[in-house]
N, C-alpha and C positions, 0 to 999 in steps of 0.2 A: 535499648529495643526490646520488647518483651516477647518471649517466645509461646508459644502453645504447650501445653501440658504434654503433650506426647513427646515434643523436642527436648522439655525439662528433664522428662523421666529416662530419655535416650541419654543425656549428657554424660550422666554418673558413668554405667557400664561402659560406654564408647571410650572415655578417658581411663577407666580402669584398665581396660586392655591396651591400651597403648602404653598405659606404664608398665604393663607388666613385659612388653616388649622391648621397650627400652633397658628395662631392669634387667633381661636377660642380656642386651648389648651390652650394657653396662659390664656385667658379671664376664661376656668373653672378652672385654677389653682385658679386664683383672686378671685372666688366668695368661700365666708365663709360659707361651707358646714360641716365641720369636718372632720376628718379623714385623709388618705394620698392620695392625687390624682396621686401617680406615675404609676399606671397603666393604668390611662385612659390618662396620657400623652405620654407616651411609646409606647402603640398599636398604635395610628395615628402616630407616626412619623416613626415606623417600615415599613408602607407603602406609607406615604408622600414621604420622602425623596427618595427612592429607583425609586417610581413613577416618579419623575419629572427628576430622572439622565436618564430612560428610556425614556421618553416622549421628554426629548431635546436633547438626543444621537440620537435615533430611531423614528423621528416624525412620521414616515409612522407605524408602529409598535403598534395596537392599547393596547398593554397589559399596555404600561407606563400608558397610560390616564385612564385604567379600574383602576389600583394600585392606580392613585390620586384619582379616585372617592371614591376608598376602604376608602382611609385614610383621605379623606373629610367627608364621613358618619361616620365612627369612631370618630373625630373629633367634629361633630354635636353631635353625641350621648353621647360624653364625656360632651359635654359643656351644653347638655339637663339634664343629669344624677344629675351634680353639680347644677345646678340651680332650679333643682326639688326638690333635698336634701335638701338644702338651707333653704327651706319654703316661698319662694318669690310670694306672689300671681300674680304678675306681669308677663304675659306671661308663668304662669305655666302650662296651656294648653298647650301651643307649644311646651314648653321644652320636658312635658311627653312623648307627641305624637312623637318627634323627636329623644327620646331615646328608646322608645318603637317599636311602630307600623314603623315608617318612617324607621329605621334600617334594618327592613325587606329587604331593596332594596339592602343589602349587598348579599345576595343571588344568583339572578340573575347575579350579578358582579363577583361572585365566581366562576359561571358555565361558565359564558365567559371567564374567564382566563384561566381555564382549558381545554376548548375547543380550545383555541389558542395558547396555550404555546406551544412550547417557540419561534415559529416565526411571531405570531400573524394571521397565516393564521388554516383552518380547516385541518383534516389529509388529507382529498381528498374532492373533489367536491361533491361527494356522500354523505356526511355527511350536505349537506347544509338544506334540508328538514329538517332533524330531529332536527337540532340545530337551526334552525327558530323557528321550532314548541314547542322545550322546552323554548325557552327563551321569547317566544311570551307567551304563559301560565304563567309563573312565572311572567313575568312583569305583566300582567293582573291580576293576584292573589294580588300581592303587592299591587295594585293602589286600588283594590277593599278592601282590607285588610286594607288599610290607610284611606278608605273613608266611611266606614261603620260607622252609626249614634250609639253612646252611649258613653263608656268611653272612654277618650284619652289613656287609657293605655289598655293594651292585659288583657284579664280574667287571674286572678291568680297573679296578680302584687302586689306588694308590695311597693306601694309609699305613701308620706306622706299626698300627696293629691291626688283626685281622680277629675279632671275636665272632662267636656263633650270633646269629639272630636271636634276641631276647624273646620276640612274639612269633618265632617261626613255629607255625601250627600246622599248616599245611605242607604234603610232600614235597621233597627236595626235588623231585623227578617233574615238578611243575615248573621249575625255575626254568631250562631252556624254551617250553613252549609259551613262557608270561613274555621272555624276551623277544622269540618272535611275532607276538601280540603285539608289541611295544608300538612300533611304527604305524600298524592299523588302527588299533583301538585308544591310543593315547595321541598322538601327534595328527594323524587324518582329520578327528573331529573338529580339529581346532579351525579347519576350513570354513566349518558352519557358522562360527564367529564372525569368521573372516567376509562371509557372506551376508550376515547380518548387517554388518557394518557399510556394507556396499548399498543394502539396500535402504538402509538409512539415509544415506549419503544421496541418494537421489531425489530424497524429499528436500524441496527449498527450505522447509521451515527448520529443516535439522543441518543444515548443510554446513552451515557456517560453523556450529560447536562440533562436529565431527571431524572437519577440515584440517584443525589444529592434530586432534588427536591422531587423524591418518599420517599427517606430517610429520609429528615426532616419533610414530611407531617406526615410517622410513628412516629419519634421523638415527633411531635406535638401531635398528637393523643395518645400516650402513656402518655406523659405527663400529658395533660389534664384528660384522662380517669383514670390511673392508679396512677399517682401523686396526683391526689385529694382524690384517695381511701386512699392511703399509709400514706399521710402525708397532712393531710386537711389544716394546718396551714400555708402551702406555696405553695397552690393553686394559687395564687398570681404569685408568682415567677415562677411557673411552666408554666403557662397561659403567661407570657412575654419572657422567654428563647424560649418556643416552638415558638412564633410567629417570634422572631427575626432570628431565624435558618431558616423558611419557607418564609421568606422576602428576608435574603441574598442569601438563594438557588435560589429563582425566579428571583432574579437581576442577579444573573452569570447565571443561564439559557438563559434569554434573551438577554444579552449582549456578551455571548457566549463567558466569560474571564474566565480563570482558577484560582480562588482565592484559593492559596492552604491554606491559614488558615483556610477559611471557610468550605473549603473541610475535611481537618482534623477533626475539630471539630465535622461536620455532620456525618463524618465516626466513630469517636470515642462515638458520643452521641447515633447513631442507634442501633450500637452493644449492647451497655451497657443499653440502656433503652430496648431493646428487651430482653436481658439477666434479667434482674429487674424484668422486667413485669411476665419473665414463672417462675421464683424462687417465686413471688409474689402470681402467680397463682397456683403453687404446695404448697406453706404455706397455703392459703386459702383452698386448697383442703385437705387436711391433717386435718387442725383443723376441716373443715366442715365433713370429716369422723368419727373423733374420738366422734365430739359433737353428732354425730345420735347414736353413742352406748353409751351416757351419760358421755364420759369421757372428761377429759381437759386436755390439753397440759401444762405442767409445764414450767417454763422459763427457765432451761437447756434440756430441749425437744425443744423449741423454736429454740434455736442455733442451734443444733443438725439438725433439719430438714432443716433449712436454707444451714447449711455446705453441707449437703449431698447433696443438690439440686444444690447448686453452682458447686460443683464437677464433678455431674453429666452431667451438662451444659457446661463445659471447653471445650469439642470437638466442642460443637455447636459454640461455640464462634469463634476459627477458620475456623470454616466453614461459618459463616457470613461473617467474613473478606474477606475471600476469594472471595465470591458471590460479596459483594460491591467492591471488587478493580477491579473487571472482568468490573463490570457494568460501575463505575465510570473512571476508568482509562483504560480501555481496556486489551492488555498486556504489557502497560507500566511499570510496576513493576515485571511484567514475561517473560523478553525477551526471555529464552529459549523456551518457550512456542509457542511464536511467531517465533521463528527459527525453532522449530520442525514440526510446521503447515507447512511454507513453504518446509522443504526438503520432508514432504509426498505429498504434492501437486505437486513439481519438480519430482519426483520419479515415478509418477503415469502418468507423462505426457512422451510423445512419438513425440511430435514435438516441433518446435518452436514457433509456435503460441499458443499451450496447455501451454507453460512454461510461455510464456510473459502473456498470460491470468491469469494464475495460481497466478503470481508473484502479478499483478494488485491486485486480488481478494483478496490474503490472508492479503497484505499492508493494504487495506482499512479496512479488519474485525481485523487486529492487531492493527491499531490506531485509529479507529472509524473515519475513513475519509469519507465525503460524495463523494470524487472522487480522482481516482488514473487511471495515465496513464504511459504506461511501451512503449519504442519505442527502437525496437533494427534492423538495416540493413531494414527497410521499413515494418517491422511487427509491428503492433500495437495495444497494447493491454489494454482497458479503463474498468474500474468499475464505477459507480455511474454517478451523473449528477454535472456538474461543475456549481459552486457557485462563488459569489462575495466575494472574501475573501483573506487573502494569500497564496501564494502558494511556496512549497518548491520544489527545484529541485535538484537531485543530478546524479551524473556520476555512470553508473554501469561499474565498475572497476574489473577487474581479472588480478592480479599483475601489471604490468607497461602498460596493455592495456585497452581503453574505449570499452566497446562492446555495450553501449546504455547508455539511459539515465530514470529516474525514476521521476514522477513529482506527488506532493501531494498537494491537494486544501483542507484547513482546515474549509472552510465556513468563511461567515462575522463575523469577530471579533474576530475569533478566533485565538491564537498565541500560536504555540507549546513550552512547556515548555522542560524543561532540558531532563526529560526522554523518552519524545515523541522525539526528537531530536536525542539522543544516540539509542532509537530504530531503528529510521527510517536508520539510518548510519548503524547499524547492517543487516538491511532486503536488503539496498543496496549493502554492502559488499558479504554476500552468495548469492542472487538475480546474482550480478554479475558472480560469480564465474559457478553458475548454467547455467546461459546463455549460456557464454565461451564454459562449457562442451559440451552443443548441438550443439554450432557453429562448435567444432571441430568433433563431432561425424557425423554431415552433411557435412564436408569437407572432412572428412575420407572416407565417402560414395561416395560423390562426383567422389574422386580419384580414388578410385576401380572401381566405372563405366566406368570412363577414361580408366584405366589401360585395363580393359577389352574390351571397344572400340578398342584402339590400337593393342592390341594382335588379336583381332579379324580382323582390318582392315590390319594387317600384315601377317597374314593366308592368307586373300584374295588374295593379292598382289602376293603371292608365289606361291598360286596356278594357278593365272593368267598366271605367268612368265612360268610356267612347261608347263601348259596345252596349252598355245597359242605359245609360242618360242619352247620349247626343244620338247615335246609332238609331234609336226608335223616333225620337223626334224628326230627324232629318227623312226617315224612310217613310212616316206620316206625311210631311210637307211634300215629297214626291208624290206622294199617291193622290193628295188633293189637288196638287198643281195638274196633274195628269187629266182631271175632269172639269178644270175650271173654264177653257175654252168655250166647250157646248154651253156652260153654265152662264155664260156671260151674253152669249146669242138669245138664249129663251129666258132666263129670269135675271137681268140686268141688276135687281136689289138684292138676291140674295147671294150673287157672286161678290157685290162690292161688301156685305159683312163677311162674308167667308175670308175675303181679303183681308180684311182688318185682323179676324181672327190666326191667320195664317202670320203676317206680319207680328203679332205679338210672340207666337211659338216661334219662329225666327229668331227674336230678339234675343228670346231664352235662351235658345241654342247658343247663340252670340255670346250671351252669358257664361253658359258653362265652360266653353272653348277659353273665354280669358280667366275664368277661375282654374283652370287646369294650368292652364301658362303662367299664371301668377304661383302656383304651388310648385312649380319646375324652376323658376327663377322670378324674384319679384321684379318687375317691370321699372319700378323706380330706380332700380341700379342702374339699368341700360338709358333710363333718361335723364338721370339727375347724378347719376355716380354714387359712390358710397357715403362720403360727406352729405351731400343733398339729400337721398334717400333719407339718413340717420335724420337729419334736420326735419324732413316731413313726417316721419316718424314720433319727432318729439312734439310738432305744430298739432298732431292728431289726437295726442295724447294731454292737450293743455299747458305743454311746459313751453316755458321760456330759454331756449340753449346758448350757452357760450362755447364756441366751438375753437378748438386750437389744432390744427394740423400742418406739419411741414412736408407730407409725402404726396406727391403729384404721379407718381407712375403708377401704374395700373396693376393691380394684383390677377394671379389666377383667377379663374372663376369660382372653384371651390371656395378659397381664402376670404373672397370679396362676400358670398352666399354666407359662410360661416360668421364674420364677421357683423354683418349686417342683422340677420337673426340673434346672436349675441347683444347687439347694441340695444336693437328694437326692445326687446325682453326686457334688457337692463333699464330702459327709458320708461317703459311701462310700469317697472316695480317702483322707480321712482314718483311716479304720478300716482300710485297707488297705496305706498306705504310710507314715503318718505314725509309726508305732511310739509311739504313745498312744492311752490309752483317753477323753479327753477333748478338746473342742472347742468354739468360741464361734461364738454366731451374732447376727448384728446386723441388725435391718431397720427403714431410715428413709425418712423422704420428705425427699427435698431438693429443694428447690423444684419442678419438673416432673419429677423424674425419682424412681424407687424404688431404692433403693441397699440390694442384698443382699451382706452379708459372712459368709465362714465362715473362721475362723482356727485354728490349734491352735500348742503349743508343741513339736511333735514334730520329728523329726531330716530332716523332708523326703525328696524324692524326684525324679530327673530325670526319671523315666517319670510321675512324676504332673503334671510342668509341660508333657509333650511327647504324651501319650497320645492313642487315640481318644477316650476321655471327655471330656478337656480341649478336643480340637475339638467336639466335640459340644456342650458348653456355650456356646462361643463363637459357634456357628452360631446357637443359638439366642437368644444375646443381640444378635446384628448384624440378624438376620431381622426383629428389632423395631425396629431402628435404634438400639439400646444398644450398650454396650462390656463388655469382660469383660477384667481384669487380674489377674495373680497374680505375688505379690510374697513375698520373706523377710524376716520379721522382723528389724530389727537388733539386739533383744535377744539372741533364742535361737536364732535361724535357723529359726523356724518357718514355715510356710506360708499367706497370706493369699490367699483368692479373694474378688475384688470385682466385683460384675455392677451395673452402672446401666443401667436400663431406663425408657424414654421414658413415664410413664403414660397410659394409655388411657381411654376413656371408659368409664364404670360402669353404662352402662344396661344391660347384660348381667347383671351382677352384681344391681342392684337391682330389676330386674324377677324 
């Protein structure tokens, strides 16, 4: 894997700093001070190695350099502690100062880590004044604390030597004042770092990364405090284990890599550390209550109290596990919850835009993804902000039809695991079906509007024909017939001529009525049936028609009209373009469809396959939900037109 130039240039100083810290730790081990220095050796390593990895891989993220600084300070303190405990006079003052007063620089470094975790930036620009003020106060206090005249060690220290402060340039009278400000100016600002972590934790995109850090911090605190109280002899072990978990969680959060083994350890350590602390607290409360009444708890009672508390806290264990799973993994381990959330969101949506936006929003919440985009037929739904990192793109599919795409950005350095990939596929599957359902609903509504529009246009045409053509004709007949009686008495010959003209006009009006009637429904269908009407159309076109029909049941009126129009147009095209006087007609019922086929053995024509008549046949089939296909026969190159029309209700025909 190739690294960018900035990363390559940062690799050397990062690992040089790490080697410096390791060299100090090695020197501390070599110093003969008695005891086992393993705790002093491990604590710097827990910060130096992850810090070097982060600084070399994410050179622009200051967290790696801060962790390196913490590791180096730990290493300096370890060397100073071992050197001072060895009783060497040379450099004792600097050793005590580095191990005691100088190590206070760890506090502003830790605050900076909390403020910048996990991406190296503050939660928002509005945090800059408060962060600058808190860090400035801490740095100034550490400098003053390290530079005050007097002993090199802080008050109440128990070093074998007590040399003066080698950098004591400030008056000794400042010492008590700085000690009084220690709690307020050095420790209280750490709450600002805790607040920054809490603010980030409320953001779904960062929750899964910070949950492990918070859980590791809780485990670290419980091990250091409760562990020392319950098992003092193992206090060093608790310090090292807690620090290792915290450093591993910080590394995973900054690098944005899901370290499954670390997650599992932190998960179980958090749950059982909290339970252990609660059991211990309950036990201490019972013992204190009995002690206040002058009673002692027997050994058997200790076991009974502990067992009862453990049983009472078992439901809490499951609750803690669910909360931590939700924070660290989102809905990865609960896909049914993610699907249910998606179903609730889609059911409440009334438009395609709402469904698309809801799918993007629920996918981001379920996967803790910083950016999700859903695109469906020009409709786009986006949630979050796109960052540099891997993208996962899946099609939204319903059956064999792709209706859109779902794209998820997981952030820089984050790789979706098996559980996240499986959940993404599940969401894309259900999302595709939901989108397709909305598309079908919109298409149905659009078709209904088209049907209503077509019906009203047909009614308008009929009204226009009746009003503009037949109406004036009948009105003229009525007016002339009104004066015909007097004309018969006075001028019989003129009356006879007028009656002849009125008869001609009446016949024209009758022809208009028949024309309008034929446009509504071909009269041959009622007189001859579908097959007979098509045979009549073939004869009028000059064709010899061979008929094959196995269906004798009546069809719905709309199906009959569409089949007749398609068949008549196909027969007319045979007469015009096929170069033959023979045609074949097949009418069958296949399952819930009417299959009408018109074929010939002629030479065929491309005009037949792409003309206006062909388009009209196709539209008639599709408006009923059917299909139309035109193909060549393999034997002699003739043409076959086949229409598949869904069966409609026959109530109109039966009535």
